[in-house]
LUMDREN-580748 format. One record per residue (C-alpha): residue in three letters; x, y, z. Coordinates in pm, 1 decimal. Layout:
REM residues N
+-----+----------+----------+----------+
!   r !       xx !       yy !       zz !
+-----+----------+----------+----------+
! ALA !        X !        Y !        Z !
...
+-----+----------+----------+----------+
***
This chain:
REM residues 449
+-----+----------+----------+----------+
!   r !       xx !       yy !       zz !
+-----+----------+----------+----------+
! MET !  -1495.0 !    -72.5 !  -1609.0 !
! GLN !  -1520.0 !    -43.2 !  -1989.0 !
! LEU !  -1218.9 !    -42.6 !  -2213.6 !
! GLU !  -1198.9 !      2.0 !  -2587.2 !
! HIS !  -1156.1 !   -326.1 !  -2773.5 !
! LYS !   -880.2 !   -335.5 !  -3030.7 !
! LYS !   -810.0 !   -640.1 !  -3239.2 !
! ILE !   -444.3 !   -628.7 !  -3330.3 !
! PHE !   -272.7 !   -852.8 !  -3582.9 !
! ARG !    104.5 !   -882.7 !  -3561.8 !
! LEU !    382.5 !  -1105.6 !  -3675.7 !
! LYS !    476.0 !  -1351.9 !  -3405.9 !
! PRO !    833.7 !  -1300.5 !  -3289.2 !
! THR !   1001.2 !  -1545.6 !  -3054.6 !
! LEU !   1003.6 !  -1451.3 !  -2686.9 !
! SER !   1348.1 !  -1361.2 !  -2561.9 !
! VAL !   1333.3 !  -1522.5 !  -2220.2 !
! ASP !   1706.1 !  -1473.4 !  -2169.8 !
! THR !   1667.2 !  -1096.7 !  -2206.8 !
! LEU !   1390.7 !  -1071.5 !  -1948.6 !
! GLU !   1579.5 !  -1304.0 !  -1712.5 !
! ARG !   1881.0 !  -1077.2 !  -1730.9 !
! LYS !   1669.7 !   -767.3 !  -1669.2 !
! ILE !   1503.3 !   -928.8 !  -1369.0 !
! ARG !   1836.3 !  -1032.2 !  -1218.5 !
! ASP !   2001.8 !   -691.5 !  -1264.0 !
! ARG !   1684.8 !   -505.2 !  -1150.6 !
! SER !   1649.5 !   -318.5 !  -1480.4 !
! ALA !   1312.2 !   -482.7 !  -1554.0 !
! ARG !   1020.2 !   -239.7 !  -1530.5 !
! LEU !    745.5 !   -393.1 !  -1319.6 !
! GLY !    377.8 !   -308.5 !  -1316.8 !
! VAL !     87.6 !   -377.9 !  -1082.2 !
! ILE !   -274.5 !   -339.3 !  -1191.7 !
! GLY !   -497.4 !   -270.6 !   -892.0 !
! LEU !   -355.1 !    -78.9 !   -596.1 !
! GLY !   -567.2 !   -219.8 !   -315.9 !
! TYR !   -489.7 !   -438.2 !    -13.8 !
! ALA !   -278.8 !   -677.3 !   -222.2 !
! GLY !   -154.2 !   -458.2 !   -506.8 !
! LEU !     -7.0 !   -162.4 !   -317.9 !
! PRO !    196.1 !   -371.6 !    -69.3 !
! LEU !    322.1 !   -581.4 !   -362.9 !
! ALA !    428.4 !   -272.1 !   -559.1 !
! VAL !    605.1 !   -132.1 !   -253.1 !
! GLU !    792.3 !   -456.9 !   -186.4 !
! MET !    904.4 !   -473.5 !   -550.5 !
! ALA !   1033.8 !   -117.1 !   -528.2 !
! ARG !   1207.8 !   -179.5 !   -195.9 !
! GLN !   1412.9 !   -448.9 !   -367.3 !
! GLY !   1541.4 !   -211.5 !   -633.6 !
! PHE !   1285.2 !   -224.5 !   -915.4 !
! GLN !   1106.5 !     64.5 !  -1080.5 !
! VAL !    735.0 !     -1.9 !  -1038.6 !
! THR !    430.3 !    148.5 !  -1207.1 !
! GLY !     92.7 !    101.8 !  -1041.8 !
! ILE !   -220.2 !    122.7 !  -1254.4 !
! ASP !   -563.1 !    182.2 !  -1101.2 !
! ILE !   -891.3 !    317.8 !  -1238.4 !
! ASP !   -954.7 !    497.6 !   -906.8 !
! GLY !   -812.7 !    847.6 !   -948.7 !
! ARG !   -810.2 !    905.3 !   -572.8 !
! ARG !   -578.1 !    611.0 !   -520.4 !
! VAL !   -347.9 !    728.1 !   -798.3 !
! GLU !   -327.1 !   1079.5 !   -653.0 !
! SER !   -265.7 !    942.9 !   -305.7 !
! VAL !     17.4 !    712.4 !   -415.8 !
! ASN !    188.1 !    984.3 !   -618.6 !
! ALA !    164.6 !   1214.3 !   -315.7 !
! GLY !    327.4 !    947.9 !    -98.2 !
! ILE !     15.3 !    911.4 !    116.9 !
! SER !    -77.4 !    553.0 !    198.0 !
! TYR !   -439.4 !    440.8 !    238.1 !
! ILE !   -332.4 !     87.5 !    332.9 !
! ARG !   -240.0 !     36.1 !    698.8 !
! ASP !     27.4 !   -221.2 !    607.8 !
! VAL !    214.5 !     39.9 !    400.3 !
! PRO !    353.4 !    323.2 !    616.2 !
! ASP !    345.0 !    675.1 !    469.1 !
! GLU !    718.0 !    710.0 !    532.7 !
! THR !    798.1 !    402.0 !    325.2 !
! LEU !    575.2 !    506.9 !     38.2 !
! VAL !    687.5 !    869.9 !     22.2 !
! ASN !   1055.2 !    764.7 !     18.8 !
! LEU !    996.7 !    530.3 !   -274.7 !
! VAL !    792.5 !    788.5 !   -464.9 !
! THR !   1056.7 !   1058.1 !   -404.9 !
! LYS !   1329.6 !    823.9 !   -536.5 !
! GLY !   1121.4 !    757.2 !   -847.9 !
! SER !   1086.6 !    387.7 !   -762.6 !
! VAL !    705.6 !    397.2 !   -748.0 !
! ARG !    456.3 !    590.9 !   -954.3 !
! ALA !     86.1 !    546.2 !  -1023.9 !
! THR !   -133.5 !    617.6 !  -1322.6 !
! GLN !   -486.0 !    562.0 !  -1450.7 !
! SER !   -361.1 !    509.5 !  -1806.3 !
! PHE !   -325.5 !    152.5 !  -1929.6 !
! SER !    -94.9 !    276.4 !  -2204.1 !
! ALA !    175.0 !    249.9 !  -1936.6 !
! VAL !    165.6 !   -126.2 !  -2002.8 !
! GLU !    366.8 !    -74.9 !  -2321.7 !
! ALA !    677.6 !     27.6 !  -2126.8 !
! LEU !    651.6 !   -253.2 !  -1871.1 !
! ASP !    828.5 !   -589.0 !  -1872.0 !
! THR !    605.5 !   -761.9 !  -1615.5 !
! ILE !    246.4 !   -695.5 !  -1510.4 !
! SER !     84.8 !   -836.8 !  -1194.8 !
! ILE !   -295.8 !   -822.6 !  -1192.7 !
! CYS !   -437.2 !   -761.7 !   -842.1 !
! VAL !   -796.9 !   -660.7 !   -908.9 !
! PRO !  -1115.2 !   -752.5 !   -715.9 !
! THR !  -1310.3 !  -1069.1 !   -789.2 !
! PRO !  -1648.5 !  -1006.8 !   -623.4 !
! LEU !  -1969.7 !  -1205.6 !   -645.3 !
! ARG !  -2272.3 !  -1119.7 !   -852.5 !
! LYS !  -2610.7 !  -1090.5 !   -681.3 !
! THR !  -2669.2 !  -1450.7 !   -789.4 !
! LYS !  -2350.1 !  -1553.0 !   -598.4 !
! ASP !  -2180.6 !  -1642.0 !   -927.7 !
! PRO !  -1822.8 !  -1526.8 !   -997.2 !
! ASP !  -1781.3 !  -1174.5 !  -1133.0 !
! LEU !  -1464.3 !  -1171.3 !  -1344.4 !
! SER !  -1534.0 !   -833.1 !  -1503.2 !
! TYR !  -1227.1 !   -667.5 !  -1345.5 !
! ILE !   -998.5 !   -950.7 !  -1455.5 !
! ILE !  -1143.1 !   -946.5 !  -1807.7 !
! ALA !  -1112.3 !   -568.7 !  -1835.6 !
! SER !   -750.7 !   -581.7 !  -1716.5 !
! ALA !   -661.8 !   -860.7 !  -1959.8 !
! GLU !   -821.5 !   -669.3 !  -2248.5 !
! ALA !   -629.7 !   -355.0 !  -2154.0 !
! ILE !   -302.0 !   -547.5 !  -2147.1 !
! ARG !   -381.0 !   -708.1 !  -2481.8 !
! ASN !   -437.3 !   -366.4 !  -2638.1 !
! HIS !    -83.0 !   -267.6 !  -2537.9 !
! LEU !     87.9 !   -607.4 !  -2552.1 !
! THR !    436.5 !   -628.7 !  -2696.4 !
! PRO !    666.3 !   -933.9 !  -2717.0 !
! GLY !    861.8 !  -1047.3 !  -2415.1 !
! LYS !    623.8 !   -950.3 !  -2134.5 !
! LEU !    544.7 !  -1160.0 !  -1829.1 !
! ILE !    184.6 !  -1136.3 !  -1705.4 !
! ILE !     86.3 !  -1276.0 !  -1364.9 !
! LEU !   -270.9 !  -1296.7 !  -1237.4 !
! GLU !   -290.7 !  -1266.0 !   -856.6 !
! SER !   -665.5 !  -1218.1 !   -802.7 !
! SER !   -847.5 !  -1496.7 !   -615.8 !
! THR !  -1050.2 !  -1700.3 !   -862.1 !
! TYR !  -1162.7 !  -2049.7 !   -959.8 !
! PRO !   -935.7 !  -2315.0 !  -1119.3 !
! GLY !   -908.5 !  -2258.3 !  -1492.7 !
! THR !   -946.0 !  -1879.6 !  -1500.2 !
! THR !   -591.3 !  -1807.7 !  -1615.3 !
! ARG !   -601.5 !  -2061.3 !  -1897.9 !
! GLU !   -968.6 !  -2040.9 !  -1994.3 !
! VAL !  -1035.9 !  -1668.1 !  -1955.0 !
! VAL !   -714.9 !  -1462.4 !  -1948.5 !
! LEU !   -512.6 !  -1662.7 !  -2202.4 !
! PRO !   -766.0 !  -1642.3 !  -2491.1 !
! ILE !   -802.5 !  -1266.9 !  -2441.0 !
! LEU !   -427.6 !  -1208.5 !  -2455.3 !
! GLU !   -377.1 !  -1438.8 !  -2754.1 !
! LYS !   -628.4 !  -1236.3 !  -2955.6 !
! SER !   -337.3 !   -995.1 !  -2989.5 !
! GLY !   -178.1 !  -1238.8 !  -3230.7 !
! PHE !     91.3 !  -1334.5 !  -2978.7 !
! MET !    119.5 !  -1681.1 !  -2821.9 !
! ALA !    177.1 !  -1760.2 !  -2455.4 !
! GLY !    498.5 !  -1948.2 !  -2387.0 !
! ARG !    651.9 !  -1819.3 !  -2707.5 !
! ASP !    583.7 !  -1446.9 !  -2739.5 !
! PHE !    482.5 !  -1369.0 !  -2382.0 !
! SER !    467.0 !  -1553.8 !  -2048.7 !
! LEU !    156.0 !  -1604.7 !  -1837.8 !
! ALA !    124.5 !  -1739.4 !  -1482.7 !
! TYR !    -99.6 !  -1741.4 !  -1178.5 !
! ALA !     32.9 !  -1648.7 !   -833.1 !
! PRO !   -245.6 !  -1602.2 !   -574.7 !
! GLU !   -206.6 !  -1318.4 !   -329.6 !
! ARG !   -204.0 !  -1445.6 !     28.5 !
! VAL !   -195.8 !  -1114.4 !    213.5 !
! ASP !   -347.5 !  -1095.7 !    560.5 !
! PRO !   -439.0 !   -728.1 !    613.6 !
! GLY !   -328.5 !   -595.3 !    950.4 !
! ASN !    -89.2 !   -884.5 !   1017.7 !
! GLN !    241.7 !   -734.1 !   1129.0 !
! THR !    421.3 !  -1072.2 !   1145.9 !
! TYR !    344.2 !  -1215.2 !    803.5 !
! THR !    379.4 !   -965.7 !    521.4 !
! THR !    411.3 !   -965.3 !    143.7 !
! ARG !    782.4 !  -1042.6 !    168.2 !
! ASN !    777.2 !  -1341.0 !    405.6 !
! ILE !    450.3 !  -1511.4 !    305.7 !
! PRO !    555.7 !  -1787.8 !     61.8 !
! LYS !    438.2 !  -1725.0 !   -293.5 !
! VAL !    266.5 !  -2013.9 !   -471.6 !
! LEU !    263.5 !  -1990.0 !   -850.7 !
! GLY !    199.3 !  -2190.7 !  -1164.8 !
! GLY !    246.7 !  -2099.4 !  -1529.6 !
! ILE !     64.9 !  -2184.4 !  -1849.4 !
! THR !    384.2 !  -2366.9 !  -1954.6 !
! PRO !    692.0 !  -2481.4 !  -1757.8 !
! ARG !    879.7 !  -2196.3 !  -1922.1 !
! CYS !    625.5 !  -1946.8 !  -1787.7 !
! THR !    650.4 !  -2101.5 !  -1440.7 !
! ALA !   1029.4 !  -2070.5 !  -1439.6 !
! LEU !   1023.7 !  -1704.4 !  -1540.6 !
! ALA !    754.2 !  -1610.2 !  -1288.4 !
! THR !    947.7 !  -1797.7 !  -1019.5 !
! LEU !   1261.7 !  -1599.9 !  -1099.3 !
! LEU !   1070.4 !  -1271.0 !  -1077.6 !
! TYR !    910.6 !  -1337.2 !   -739.6 !
! GLN !   1235.3 !  -1473.5 !   -594.7 !
! GLN !   1371.9 !  -1120.8 !   -618.5 !
! PHE !   1132.9 !   -982.2 !   -355.5 !
! ILE !    962.4 !  -1282.1 !   -186.1 !
! GLU !   1161.3 !  -1494.1 !     58.5 !
! ARG !   1020.4 !  -1827.5 !    -59.3 !
! VAL !    853.8 !  -1925.6 !   -386.5 !
! VAL !    661.4 !  -2252.0 !   -431.1 !
! PRO !    631.0 !  -2345.6 !   -801.6 !
! MET !    332.6 !  -2561.8 !   -901.4 !
! SER !    277.0 !  -2792.3 !  -1196.5 !
! SER !     16.2 !  -2566.6 !  -1358.7 !
! SER !   -182.3 !  -2246.7 !  -1320.4 !
! GLU !   -488.8 !  -2455.5 !  -1227.2 !
! SER !   -299.3 !  -2611.9 !   -935.1 !
! ALA !   -195.6 !  -2268.6 !   -807.2 !
! GLU !   -555.1 !  -2144.5 !   -836.6 !
! MET !   -678.6 !  -2445.2 !   -638.9 !
! VAL !   -426.5 !  -2386.1 !   -359.3 !
! LYS !   -577.7 !  -2046.6 !   -285.5 !
! LEU !   -930.0 !  -2187.4 !   -273.1 !
! LEU !   -824.1 !  -2474.0 !    -46.5 !
! GLU !   -678.1 !  -2221.2 !    196.9 !
! ASN !   -997.5 !  -2013.7 !    194.9 !
! THR !  -1224.4 !  -2316.6 !    222.4 !
! PHE !  -1020.0 !  -2463.1 !    507.8 !
! ARG !  -1087.5 !  -2150.4 !    711.3 !
! SER !  -1453.4 !  -2135.3 !    610.3 !
! VAL !  -1522.4 !  -2494.5 !    714.1 !
! ASN !  -1339.2 !  -2465.9 !   1045.3 !
! ILE !  -1502.0 !  -2133.0 !   1131.7 !
! ALA !  -1840.1 !  -2290.5 !   1053.6 !
! LEU !  -1753.6 !  -2577.8 !   1287.3 !
! VAL !  -1665.4 !  -2348.9 !   1577.2 !
! ASN !  -1970.0 !  -2128.4 !   1509.9 !
! GLU !  -2189.6 !  -2435.4 !   1537.4 !
! ILE !  -2007.8 !  -2544.7 !   1854.3 !
! ALA !  -2068.1 !  -2196.2 !   1998.7 !
! ARG !  -2441.1 !  -2220.7 !   1933.9 !
! MET !  -2443.8 !  -2570.2 !   2081.8 !
! CYS !  -2257.6 !  -2451.7 !   2391.1 !
! GLN !  -2519.5 !  -2183.1 !   2441.7 !
! LYS !  -2782.4 !  -2457.0 !   2466.9 !
! PHE !  -2563.0 !  -2646.1 !   2715.0 !
! ASP !  -2485.6 !  -2329.0 !   2916.1 !
! ILE !  -2112.4 !  -2382.5 !   2854.5 !
! ASN !  -1859.4 !  -2109.0 !   2775.7 !
! VAL !  -1726.4 !  -2187.2 !   2427.4 !
! TRP !  -1419.7 !  -1964.7 !   2476.9 !
! GLU !  -1310.8 !  -2173.8 !   2774.6 !
! ILE !  -1352.5 !  -2488.0 !   2564.9 !
! ILE !  -1138.2 !  -2352.1 !   2281.9 !
! GLU !   -861.9 !  -2238.2 !   2517.9 !
! ALA !   -848.4 !  -2582.8 !   2677.7 !
! ALA !   -846.7 !  -2758.9 !   2339.9 !
! LYS !   -550.7 !  -2540.8 !   2236.3 !
! SER !   -341.7 !  -2708.4 !   2505.3 !
! LYS !   -321.7 !  -3022.7 !   2290.9 !
! PRO !     11.7 !  -2998.6 !   2104.9 !
! PHE !   -112.5 !  -3183.6 !   1796.0 !
! GLY !   -431.3 !  -3251.8 !   1603.8 !
! PHE !   -605.2 !  -2924.4 !   1688.8 !
! MET !   -589.8 !  -2572.7 !   1545.1 !
! PRO !   -795.6 !  -2300.5 !   1716.1 !
! PHE !  -1064.2 !  -2110.0 !   1528.3 !
! TYR !  -1302.3 !  -1866.6 !   1693.0 !
! PRO !  -1675.1 !  -1794.1 !   1663.5 !
! GLY !  -1813.6 !  -1455.4 !   1571.5 !
! PRO !  -2108.2 !  -1271.9 !   1416.9 !
! GLY !  -2034.6 !  -1419.4 !   1073.8 !
! LEU !  -1772.1 !  -1460.1 !    805.6 !
! GLY !  -1647.9 !  -1162.6 !    604.8 !
! GLY !  -1371.5 !  -1020.0 !    392.1 !
! GLY !  -1305.9 !  -1024.7 !     21.8 !
! HIS !  -1153.5 !  -1373.5 !     11.1 !
! ILE !  -1292.7 !  -1649.4 !    233.7 !
! PRO !  -1669.1 !  -1622.4 !    168.6 !
! VAL !  -1612.7 !  -1520.6 !   -193.0 !
! GLY !  -1353.3 !  -1791.6 !   -255.7 !
! THR !  -1581.0 !  -2070.0 !   -132.9 !
! HIS !  -1857.7 !  -1952.2 !   -366.9 !
! TYR !  -1609.5 !  -1950.9 !   -657.2 !
! LEU !  -1506.0 !  -2306.0 !   -575.2 !
! THR !  -1859.0 !  -2443.9 !   -533.7 !
! TRP !  -1968.2 !  -2272.4 !   -855.9 !
! LYS !  -1684.2 !  -2434.8 !  -1049.5 !
! ALA !  -1745.9 !  -2772.2 !   -882.2 !
! ARG !  -2113.5 !  -2775.6 !   -976.1 !
! LEU !  -2022.9 !  -2671.8 !  -1329.7 !
! ASN !  -1817.2 !  -2990.2 !  -1348.4 !
! GLY !  -2086.9 !  -3214.5 !  -1203.7 !
! PHE !  -1958.7 !  -3231.9 !   -845.2 !
! GLU !  -2170.0 !  -3140.8 !   -541.3 !
! PRO !  -1944.0 !  -2993.5 !   -267.9 !
! ARG !  -2186.8 !  -3064.8 !     17.1 !
! LEU !  -1955.7 !  -3002.3 !    312.1 !
! ILE !  -1835.4 !  -2670.0 !    172.0 !
! GLU !  -2188.8 !  -2552.4 !     96.8 !
! LEU !  -2307.4 !  -2655.7 !    443.3 !
! ALA !  -2022.1 !  -2460.5 !    602.7 !
! SER !  -2117.0 !  -2152.1 !    400.5 !
! ALA !  -2479.9 !  -2190.8 !    509.6 !
! ILE !  -2381.8 !  -2216.2 !    879.1 !
! ASN !  -2162.3 !  -1906.5 !    857.8 !
! ALA !  -2438.5 !  -1719.4 !    676.0 !
! GLN !  -2674.8 !  -1786.4 !    969.0 !
! MET !  -2450.7 !  -1616.6 !   1225.7 !
! PRO !  -2565.0 !  -1255.0 !   1168.5 !
! GLU !  -2925.9 !  -1356.4 !   1235.7 !
! PHE !  -2813.4 !  -1560.2 !   1536.5 !
! THR !  -2631.1 !  -1251.9 !   1667.5 !
! ILE !  -2943.9 !  -1038.5 !   1626.1 !
! GLY !  -3134.6 !  -1303.5 !   1820.2 !
! ARG !  -2879.1 !  -1285.8 !   2101.9 !
! VAL !  -2921.4 !   -906.4 !   2116.9 !
! THR !  -3297.6 !   -955.4 !   2137.7 !
! ASP !  -3259.4 !  -1211.9 !   2418.0 !
! ALA !  -3019.0 !   -989.3 !   2613.4 !
! LEU !  -3257.9 !   -693.5 !   2591.0 !
! ASN !  -3551.8 !   -912.8 !   2691.2 !
! GLN !  -3364.4 !   -997.1 !   3011.2 !
! GLN !  -3361.8 !   -621.6 !   3076.2 !
! LYS !  -3737.5 !   -606.5 !   3000.9 !
! LYS !  -3669.6 !   -409.1 !   2684.1 !
! SER !  -3776.7 !   -462.0 !   2325.5 !
! LEU !  -3533.6 !   -462.1 !   2035.6 !
! ASN !  -3770.8 !   -234.2 !   1845.6 !
! GLY !  -3685.0 !    117.7 !   1956.2 !
! SER !  -3379.8 !     23.7 !   2163.5 !
! ARG !  -3055.7 !    217.6 !   2121.9 !
! ILE !  -2780.8 !    -16.0 !   1998.4 !
! LEU !  -2416.6 !     93.7 !   1976.2 !
! ALA !  -2209.9 !   -132.9 !   1750.5 !
! LEU !  -1835.9 !   -137.8 !   1815.4 !
! GLY !  -1647.2 !   -218.4 !   1495.2 !
! ILE !  -1805.1 !   -277.1 !   1156.0 !
! THR !  -1507.0 !   -399.8 !    951.7 !
! TYR !  -1475.8 !   -768.6 !    874.2 !
! LYS !  -1175.8 !   -814.8 !   1106.1 !
! ARG !   -983.4 !   -624.7 !   1370.2 !
! ASP !   -751.2 !   -332.5 !   1297.3 !
! VAL !   -830.2 !   -296.9 !    924.6 !
! SER !  -1058.8 !    -61.9 !    731.2 !
! ASP !  -1198.7 !   -330.5 !    500.3 !
! THR !  -1577.8 !   -372.2 !    511.1 !
! ARG !  -1609.0 !   -610.2 !    214.8 !
! GLU !  -1866.1 !   -882.2 !    286.9 !
! SER !  -1856.4 !   -770.5 !    652.1 !
! ALA !  -2085.1 !   -974.3 !    876.8 !
! ALA !  -2082.0 !   -683.2 !   1121.4 !
! LEU !  -2248.7 !   -463.8 !    860.2 !
! GLU !  -2506.6 !   -734.1 !    798.0 !
! VAL !  -2586.7 !   -741.8 !   1169.1 !
! VAL !  -2622.8 !   -363.0 !   1177.7 !
! MET !  -2855.3 !   -363.8 !    876.8 !
! GLY !  -3062.8 !   -644.2 !   1029.5 !
! LEU !  -3099.7 !   -455.9 !   1357.7 !
! ILE !  -3212.0 !   -142.4 !   1172.6 !
! GLU !  -3468.1 !   -343.2 !    976.5 !
! LYS !  -3611.3 !   -472.8 !   1305.5 !
! GLY !  -3662.2 !   -119.7 !   1435.0 !
! ALA !  -3354.5 !    -67.1 !   1652.1 !
! ASN !  -3188.9 !    275.0 !   1666.0 !
! VAL !  -2835.1 !    180.1 !   1568.5 !
! SER !  -2517.5 !    386.9 !   1586.5 !
! TYR !  -2161.4 !    265.4 !   1552.9 !
! SER !  -1804.7 !    347.6 !   1645.9 !
! ASP !  -1515.7 !    235.6 !   1428.0 !
! PRO !  -1180.8 !    419.4 !   1407.2 !
! TYR !  -1122.5 !    285.3 !   1056.4 !
! VAL !  -1455.8 !    364.1 !    888.7 !
! ARG !  -1587.5 !    722.5 !    892.9 !
! GLN !  -1925.2 !    644.2 !    742.6 !
! VAL !  -2123.7 !    366.0 !    579.6 !
! GLU !  -2411.6 !    387.7 !    336.0 !
! PHE !  -2709.6 !    155.8 !    326.7 !
! ALA !  -2993.8 !    158.9 !     76.6 !
! GLU !  -3155.2 !    474.6 !    214.8 !
! LYS !  -2944.7 !    549.8 !    519.8 !
! VAL !  -2600.6 !    692.3 !    597.2 !
! LEU !  -2439.5 !    625.4 !    933.9 !
! CYS !  -2134.0 !    813.1 !   1060.5 !
! SER !  -1893.2 !    676.9 !   1317.0 !
! SER !  -1930.6 !    817.2 !   1669.7 !
! ASP !  -1643.2 !    886.6 !   1906.2 !
! LEU !  -1633.3 !    628.9 !   2182.3 !
! THR !  -1705.3 !    820.3 !   2504.8 !
! PRO !  -1855.5 !    734.5 !   2843.9 !
! GLN !  -2161.1 !    941.5 !   2752.1 !
! ILE !  -2241.2 !    750.1 !   2432.7 !
! LEU !  -2187.6 !    417.7 !   2611.9 !
! LYS !  -2421.5 !    513.3 !   2895.4 !
! SER !  -2690.6 !    623.9 !   2648.9 !
! ALA !  -2702.6 !    285.7 !   2474.3 !
! ASP !  -2944.6 !     13.9 !   2578.2 !
! CYS !  -2697.8 !   -242.7 !   2443.4 !
! VAL !  -2336.0 !   -217.2 !   2330.2 !
! LEU !  -2255.7 !   -480.6 !   2067.5 !
! ILE !  -1888.8 !   -572.7 !   2012.9 !
! LEU !  -1879.9 !   -690.9 !   1652.4 !
! THR !  -1513.9 !   -626.2 !   1567.2 !
! ASP !  -1253.5 !   -621.8 !   1843.3 !
! HIS !  -1027.0 !   -337.4 !   1732.7 !
! SER !   -723.3 !   -308.9 !   1959.6 !
! SER !   -767.4 !     68.6 !   1991.4 !
! PHE !  -1098.5 !     41.8 !   2179.4 !
! ASP !  -1079.3 !    123.9 !   2549.9 !
! TYR !  -1251.1 !   -188.8 !   2679.7 !
! SER !  -1214.9 !    -83.9 !   3042.8 !
! MET !  -1419.7 !    225.7 !   2964.3 !
! VAL !  -1670.8 !     12.1 !   2772.4 !
! VAL !  -1726.9 !   -222.1 !   3069.1 !
! SER !  -1743.2 !     61.7 !   3321.5 !
! ASN !  -2002.7 !    268.3 !   3135.9 !
! SER !  -2224.5 !     28.8 !   2939.9 !
! PRO !  -2550.1 !    -94.7 !   3095.4 !
! LEU !  -2545.1 !   -406.8 !   2874.4 !
! ILE !  -2277.2 !   -553.6 !   2646.2 !
! LEU !  -2303.9 !   -842.3 !   2400.5 !
! ASP !  -1946.4 !   -953.3 !   2331.7 !
! CYS !  -1923.2 !  -1137.0 !   1999.1 !
! ARG !  -1541.0 !  -1157.0 !   1997.3 !
! ASN !  -1440.5 !  -1243.0 !   2354.6 !
! ALA !  -1282.6 !   -898.4 !   2370.5 !
! LEU !  -1377.1 !   -868.6 !   2738.3 !
! LYS !  -1221.8 !  -1196.9 !   2854.6 !
! GLU !  -1007.6 !  -1006.4 !   3105.7 !
! PHE !  -1311.6 !   -832.7 !   3253.5 !
! SER !  -1603.0 !   -952.6 !   3457.5 !
! GLY !  -1942.6 !   -804.8 !   3528.2 !
! SER !  -2311.7 !   -883.5 !   3520.6 !
! ASN !  -2351.0 !   -642.4 !   3227.7 !
! VAL !  -2135.8 !   -860.5 !   2993.9 !
! VAL !  -2308.4 !  -1128.9 !   2786.8 !
! PRO !  -2105.3 !  -1360.7 !   2556.8 !
! ILE !  -2231.9 !  -1443.9 !   2209.3 !
! ASN !  -2283.2 !  -1806.1 !   2308.0 !
+-----+----------+----------+----------+
***
C-alpha cells in the first residue's frame, strides 16, 4: 500500500473541541472508518444505525463496490441492514483517501500482520496515518483501533500526523481504542462489547469517549493510549496462555488414556477459580497469535524476557504437527499409511461459523498432510477455495459419497452447519479435533487426545 508523501506546512489554529462535541451530540459529525474488514464494517454500520453519516475507506475495490451495492461480505452484518443504511445515504464507501478532508472523525481499522521474521508489520497503520496527514485539517479526531504493541499510537502514528504542522491535543485529537470484535458471536457485538480507549492527552481521551458513547453501550476510559494498547494484548495473551495450558493437558491425557473433554466438563462444575478453554489443532485468527508476538517483540525491545508467553506460543505452535501425528496413528491402526491416504478435512477457518482463514491452524494441518504425501480435500461452507504455494484446493460438498471415499475424515473446525450425523454414519474413520461428535458414539471416532 503506497501513498504519495506530502509535507504540508500550515499555521497552527486552536482546536475547537466545543464544536466537535456539539456535532457529535447532535449527530451532525461526519464519521469515517479506514479498513472495512471484520472490525471496520460492523463499526461503520453501528455508527450509521445510531444516526451518523459514515464514510468507509478501503483500498480493496471489491469491498467498496460490495458495500455501495448493499451486499455484506461479513456474516455479522446482514445484507438487509447494510442495504437499508446505504439506501438512506447513511453509509458509503470509497477507495479515495481525499474523503478524509470532509470527515470529522476517522477510526483506523486496518490489519496488523506479522512479517516472516515474526516481527510486527505496521505498514497498513503507517500508510493510513500518512494518508490522513495528507488531508488533515484542524478539529479532527483520529482513533486507532488496530491491534498493536504499547506505544504505537504515540511513537508511530503521532509523529506522522504532526508532520502536517498540526499538534495533537491542540489542533487535532488522537486516541487508541482497540477493537474487541468476536466474529460470529451473536451475543456480544460491536454495540454491547465495552470499548476501552486512551488518548494522547486527557482532552483527547474525553473527546474519544464522547464519540464512542453515542454508539457503544459502555466506554472504559484509560489513563493513556499505551494503557489501552496493553489491555488488548493482555486479553489476547490470556487466551493464548490458557489455550496452551489445555493443549498440553490434552496431550498429557492422551498418554494417560484419559478423555480430556470429560475432564474439562467436570472442572467447569466448580463455580469459582476455573474458566474453561478447549484444545484443538492449533491457535489461529488475526489477533491472538499475532498479538502475543507483538507483545513479546516489544518486551524484548525493552530488555524483558516474557518466558511464559513465549512458552505458550511454542506449545500452541506444536499442535498442528501433533494433529498430523494423531492422523498418522489413527491410520496405522487401520493398517494404512499416511502417504497416499485420502484425507477429508472438515473446516479450514480458524474458528467455527466464520470465513476467516488468517493464521488458521487448520490450514497448517492441511499443508502439513499434503507435504507428507496425503491426498487431501476439504469441505468448508465459508471458504470456496484456498491457494498454497503451488496448489489450489476447492471446497467439496459434504455428501455420503465423499465421506465414504475418505480413509480419514478430520474435523478441524466445527462449523454448526455440518451434518455430523451423516459424518458419523458414512465415515470409515474420523479424527475429531473439536469434540464436535460428543453426542455420538462409534468405533470409527477418535478424539484428538
